[in-house]
GUTORPA-645097 format. One line per 4 residues: their letters; for each residue x, y, z of N, C-alpha, C. Coordinates in nm, 3 decimals, always signed. Last residue first. Layout:
N
A = X,Y,Z,X,Y,Z,X,Y,Z; ...
END
This chain:
55
TWPW = -0.329,+11.102,+2.740,-0.298,+11.102,+2.592,-0.416,+11.149,+2.516; -0.371,+11.081,+2.998,-0.285,+11.207,+2.967,-0.256,+11.195,+2.819; -0.529,+10.855,+3.073,-0.577,+10.997,+3.084,-0.507,+11.102,+3.042; -0.528,+10.559,+2.871,-0.435,+10.671,+2.959,-0.492,+10.792,+2.961
TWPT = -0.693,+10.282,+2.862,-0.694,+10.420,+2.816,-0.617,+10.499,+2.923; -0.588,+9.959,+2.779,-0.588,+10.063,+2.879,-0.599,+10.199,+2.827; -0.790,+9.748,+2.570,-0.672,+9.830,+2.607,-0.690,+9.934,+2.721; -0.936,+9.440,+2.734,-0.947,+9.572,+2.658,-0.838,+9.646,+2.678
TKHP = -0.948,+9.094,+2.644,-0.893,+9.215,+2.713,-0.916,+9.335,+2.636; -1.054,+8.782,+2.679,-1.083,+8.917,+2.599,-1.051,+9.020,+2.699; -0.854,+8.482,+2.686,-0.926,+8.593,+2.753,-0.949,+8.724,+2.670; -0.931,+8.207,+2.477,-0.856,+8.326,+2.524,-0.924,+8.423,+2.598
LTSK = -1.047,+7.893,+2.599,-1.072,+8.014,+2.524,-0.985,+8.136,+2.580; -0.994,+7.686,+2.756,-0.895,+7.700,+2.643,-0.932,+7.823,+2.551; -0.979,+7.683,+3.126,-1.052,+7.716,+3.000,-0.958,+7.743,+2.878; -0.873,+7.429,+3.312,-0.854,+7.562,+3.259,-0.929,+7.561,+3.142
TSPS = -1.043,+7.236,+3.543,-0.994,+7.245,+3.409,-0.981,+7.395,+3.372; -0.944,+7.241,+3.883,-1.063,+7.247,+3.782,-0.978,+7.258,+3.665; -0.906,+7.057,+4.202,-0.854,+7.120,+4.075,-0.956,+7.135,+3.968; -1.074,+7.145,+4.502,-1.039,+7.044,+4.391,-0.994,+7.135,+4.256
NTQT = -0.980,+7.268,+4.789,-1.003,+7.316,+4.654,-0.966,+7.218,+4.548; -0.935,+7.071,+4.991,-1.036,+7.174,+5.009,-1.077,+7.243,+4.869; -0.885,+6.734,+4.957,-0.834,+6.884,+4.920,-0.947,+6.961,+4.940; -0.888,+6.504,+5.239,-0.938,+6.549,+5.122,-0.902,+6.699,+5.085
FSLL = -0.614,+6.287,+5.344,-0.711,+6.406,+5.369,-0.773,+6.449,+5.227; -0.448,+6.092,+5.270,-0.604,+6.043,+5.291,-0.695,+6.165,+5.301; -0.192,+6.171,+5.285,-0.250,+6.175,+5.143,-0.395,+6.129,+5.163; -0.131,+6.140,+5.553,-0.129,+6.277,+5.494,-0.227,+6.277,+5.359
KPQI = -0.134,+5.875,+5.577,-0.235,+5.951,+5.648,-0.243,+6.101,+5.601; +0.084,+5.796,+5.401,-0.045,+5.755,+5.385,-0.157,+5.843,+5.459; +0.293,+5.928,+5.547,+0.250,+5.977,+5.419,+0.120,+5.934,+5.390; +0.341,+5.808,+5.799,+0.293,+5.947,+5.796,+0.246,+5.981,+5.663
ILLF = +0.412,+5.531,+5.741,+0.321,+5.573,+5.840,+0.244,+5.713,+5.819; +0.600,+5.504,+5.522,+0.504,+5.383,+5.569,+0.393,+5.427,+5.647; +0.757,+5.734,+5.507,+0.699,+5.653,+5.380,+0.589,+5.567,+5.427; +0.838,+5.799,+5.775,+0.757,+5.887,+5.687,+0.687,+5.808,+5.574
TLWT = +0.965,+5.555,+5.843,+0.859,+5.607,+5.924,+0.777,+5.704,+5.839; +1.174,+5.545,+5.656,+1.086,+5.449,+5.653,+0.957,+5.484,+5.738; +1.316,+5.796,+5.737,+1.252,+5.779,+5.603,+1.150,+5.664,+5.600; +1.397,+5.698,+6.002,+1.295,+5.832,+5.987,+1.234,+5.819,+5.850
MLMV = +1.551,+5.476,+5.941,+1.440,+5.462,+6.023,+1.337,+5.576,+6.001; +1.761,+5.621,+5.791,+1.680,+5.521,+5.733,+1.550,+5.481,+5.811; +1.878,+5.785,+5.991,+1.813,+5.824,+5.874,+1.722,+5.736,+5.813; +1.960,+5.583,+6.183,+1.857,+5.692,+6.219,+1.790,+5.749,+6.093
SFWP = +2.145,+5.451,+6.034,+2.034,+5.379,+6.078,+1.907,+5.482,+6.131; +2.328,+5.660,+5.995,+2.254,+5.602,+5.884,+2.136,+5.526,+5.922; +2.431,+5.718,+6.227,+2.344,+5.822,+6.179,+2.255,+5.748,+6.044; +2.607,+5.517,+6.341,+2.476,+5.554,+6.415,+2.384,+5.638,+6.334
NPNL = +2.787,+5.497,+6.103,+2.723,+5.390,+6.154,+2.595,+5.426,+6.248; +2.939,+5.684,+5.967,+2.788,+5.680,+5.938,+2.717,+5.577,+6.011; +3.175,+5.897,+6.084,+3.144,+5.762,+6.109,+2.988,+5.755,+6.082; +3.223,+6.161,+6.059,+3.253,+6.083,+5.949,+3.214,+5.942,+5.965
QPM = +3.194,+6.264,+6.310,+3.106,+6.295,+6.210,+3.104,+6.227,+6.082; +3.433,+6.204,+6.457,+3.304,+6.125,+6.475,+3.200,+6.142,+6.360; +3.749,+6.171,+6.382,+3.630,+6.270,+6.362,+3.513,+6.173,+6.367
END
């Protein structure tokens, strides 16, 4: 059963992960975010009750 032989596929997987971690990831992380995160307000939202027309 050739699919149980990890010899050729382990090196392919290892090279793929190293390529991702060392080359692609820093390039992706260097982009600026279009929407910068903002702090959430700690004040509770003021809500009004719904008025049902049939009551």
